[in-house]
PAROKOL-469436 format. One record per residue (C-alpha): residue in three letters; z, y, x. Coordinates in Angstrom, 1 decimal. Last residue first. Example, Ala and Ser with C-alpha at 12.3 -4.5 7.8 and 13.67 -1.06 7.14 Angstrom:
<rs>
<rogu: SER	zz: 7.1	yy: -1.1	xx: 13.7>
<rogu: ALA	zz: 7.8	yy: -4.5	xx: 12.3>
</rs>
This chain:
<rs>
<rogu: UNK	zz: 14.2	yy: 4.4	xx: 20.9>
<rogu: UNK	zz: 15.9	yy: 1.8	xx: 18.8>
<rogu: UNK	zz: 19.3	yy: 3.4	xx: 19.8>
<rogu: UNK	zz: 18.1	yy: 6.8	xx: 18.0>
<rogu: UNK	zz: 17.4	yy: 4.7	xx: 14.8>
<rogu: UNK	zz: 20.6	yy: 3.4	xx: 14.6>
<rogu: UNK	zz: 22.2	yy: 6.6	xx: 15.0>
<rogu: UNK	zz: 20.2	yy: 7.8	xx: 12.2>
<rogu: UNK	zz: 21.5	yy: 4.9	xx: 10.0>
<rogu: UNK	zz: 25.0	yy: 5.4	xx: 10.8>
<rogu: UNK	zz: 24.9	yy: 8.9	xx: 10.1>
<rogu: UNK	zz: 23.1	yy: 8.3	xx: 6.6>
<rogu: UNK	zz: 25.5	yy: 5.4	xx: 5.5>
<rogu: UNK	zz: 23.1	yy: 2.6	xx: 4.0>
<rogu: UNK	zz: 22.3	yy: 2.1	xx: 0.3>
<rogu: UNK	zz: 22.0	yy: -1.4	xx: -1.0>
<rogu: UNK	zz: 24.3	yy: -0.7	xx: -3.9>
<rogu: UNK	zz: 21.6	yy: 2.3	xx: -4.9>
<rogu: UNK	zz: 19.0	yy: -0.4	xx: -6.2>
<rogu: UNK	zz: 15.9	yy: 1.5	xx: -6.5>
<rogu: UNK	zz: 13.0	yy: 1.5	xx: -8.9>
<rogu: UNK	zz: 9.9	yy: 3.1	xx: -8.1>
<rogu: UNK	zz: 7.7	yy: 5.2	xx: -10.7>
<rogu: UNK	zz: 4.5	yy: 6.1	xx: -12.1>
<rogu: UNK	zz: 2.3	yy: 2.8	xx: -11.8>
<rogu: UNK	zz: 5.4	yy: 0.4	xx: -10.8>
<rogu: UNK	zz: 7.0	yy: -0.3	xx: -7.6>
<rogu: UNK	zz: 9.9	yy: -2.6	xx: -8.2>
<rogu: UNK	zz: 13.3	yy: -3.4	xx: -6.5>
<rogu: UNK	zz: 13.3	yy: -0.9	xx: -3.4>
<rogu: UNK	zz: 16.6	yy: -2.1	xx: -2.2>
<rogu: UNK	zz: 14.8	yy: -4.5	xx: 0.4>
<rogu: UNK	zz: 13.2	yy: -1.5	xx: 2.0>
<rogu: UNK	zz: 16.2	yy: 0.2	xx: 3.0>
<rogu: UNK	zz: 17.5	yy: 3.1	xx: 0.9>
<rogu: UNK	zz: 18.9	yy: 6.0	xx: 2.6>
<rogu: UNK	zz: 20.3	yy: 8.6	xx: 0.4>
<rogu: UNK	zz: 21.0	yy: 12.2	xx: 1.9>
<rogu: UNK	zz: 23.9	yy: 14.3	xx: 0.7>
<rogu: UNK	zz: 24.5	yy: 17.8	xx: -0.9>
<rogu: UNK	zz: 28.3	yy: 18.3	xx: -1.9>
<rogu: UNK	zz: 28.5	yy: 22.0	xx: -1.5>
<rogu: UNK	zz: 25.5	yy: 23.0	xx: -3.6>
<rogu: UNK	zz: 26.0	yy: 20.2	xx: -6.3>
<rogu: UNK	zz: 23.8	yy: 17.1	xx: -5.7>
<rogu: UNK	zz: 20.0	yy: 17.5	xx: -4.5>
<rogu: UNK	zz: 19.7	yy: 14.2	xx: -3.0>
<rogu: UNK	zz: 17.0	yy: 14.2	xx: -0.1>
<rogu: UNK	zz: 15.7	yy: 10.5	xx: -0.3>
<rogu: UNK	zz: 15.2	yy: 8.3	xx: 2.8>
<rogu: UNK	zz: 13.4	yy: 5.3	xx: 2.0>
<rogu: UNK	zz: 13.5	yy: 2.6	xx: 4.6>
<rogu: UNK	zz: 11.9	yy: -0.1	xx: 7.1>
<rogu: UNK	zz: 8.4	yy: 0.5	xx: 5.8>
<rogu: UNK	zz: 6.2	yy: -2.0	xx: 7.4>
<rogu: UNK	zz: 3.4	yy: -1.1	xx: 10.2>
<rogu: UNK	zz: 4.5	yy: -4.0	xx: 12.2>
<rogu: UNK	zz: 4.9	yy: -2.0	xx: 15.3>
<rogu: UNK	zz: 5.3	yy: 1.4	xx: 14.1>
<rogu: UNK	zz: 8.1	yy: 0.6	xx: 11.8>
<rogu: UNK	zz: 7.9	yy: 3.2	xx: 9.0>
<rogu: UNK	zz: 10.6	yy: 5.3	xx: 8.0>
<rogu: UNK	zz: 9.6	yy: 7.0	xx: 4.7>
<rogu: UNK	zz: 10.4	yy: 10.3	xx: 3.9>
<rogu: UNK	zz: 11.0	yy: 11.9	xx: 0.5>
<rogu: UNK	zz: 9.8	yy: 15.1	xx: -1.5>
<rogu: UNK	zz: 6.3	yy: 13.3	xx: -2.0>
<rogu: UNK	zz: 8.2	yy: 10.4	xx: -3.0>
<rogu: UNK	zz: 9.9	yy: 11.9	xx: -5.9>
<rogu: UNK	zz: 13.7	yy: 12.3	xx: -6.6>
<rogu: UNK	zz: 16.8	yy: 10.5	xx: -7.7>
<rogu: UNK	zz: 16.1	yy: 10.3	xx: -11.4>
<rogu: UNK	zz: 19.0	yy: 8.5	xx: -13.1>
<rogu: UNK	zz: 18.4	yy: 5.1	xx: -14.7>
<rogu: UNK	zz: 22.3	yy: 4.5	xx: -13.8>
<rogu: UNK	zz: 21.9	yy: 1.0	xx: -12.3>
<rogu: UNK	zz: 18.4	yy: 0.7	xx: -11.4>
<rogu: UNK	zz: 18.1	yy: 4.1	xx: -9.9>
<rogu: UNK	zz: 14.8	yy: 5.9	xx: -10.2>
<rogu: UNK	zz: 12.3	yy: 7.3	xx: -7.6>
<rogu: UNK	zz: 9.5	yy: 9.1	xx: -9.2>
<rogu: UNK	zz: 6.0	yy: 8.8	xx: -7.9>
<rogu: UNK	zz: 4.1	yy: 11.6	xx: -6.5>
<rogu: UNK	zz: 3.0	yy: 9.9	xx: -3.4>
<rogu: UNK	zz: 3.3	yy: 6.1	xx: -3.6>
<rogu: UNK	zz: -0.7	yy: 5.5	xx: -3.7>
<rogu: UNK	zz: -1.1	yy: 8.2	xx: -0.9>
<rogu: UNK	zz: 1.3	yy: 6.5	xx: 1.2>
<rogu: UNK	zz: -1.0	yy: 3.3	xx: 1.2>
<rogu: UNK	zz: -0.1	yy: -0.2	xx: 0.0>
</rs>
């Protein structure tokens, strides 16, 4: 699947049915050796003082539909630990 096919799709939580964002506003972490998606990083708007970024590993993506992507937030990873792990992989 190409990024252009994902662009514009809404990301929805499977547990709450809440809209988390749109792929065009999110980042994909791609393994450059295999070309596979490692994770989806969604900037969560939240409140002004409590903004946080959601890091959803690929296995947390449950369904990619025509207009939306359904994710499981129970698989969410801690943003700081995830970013440190990415830096360690370099």
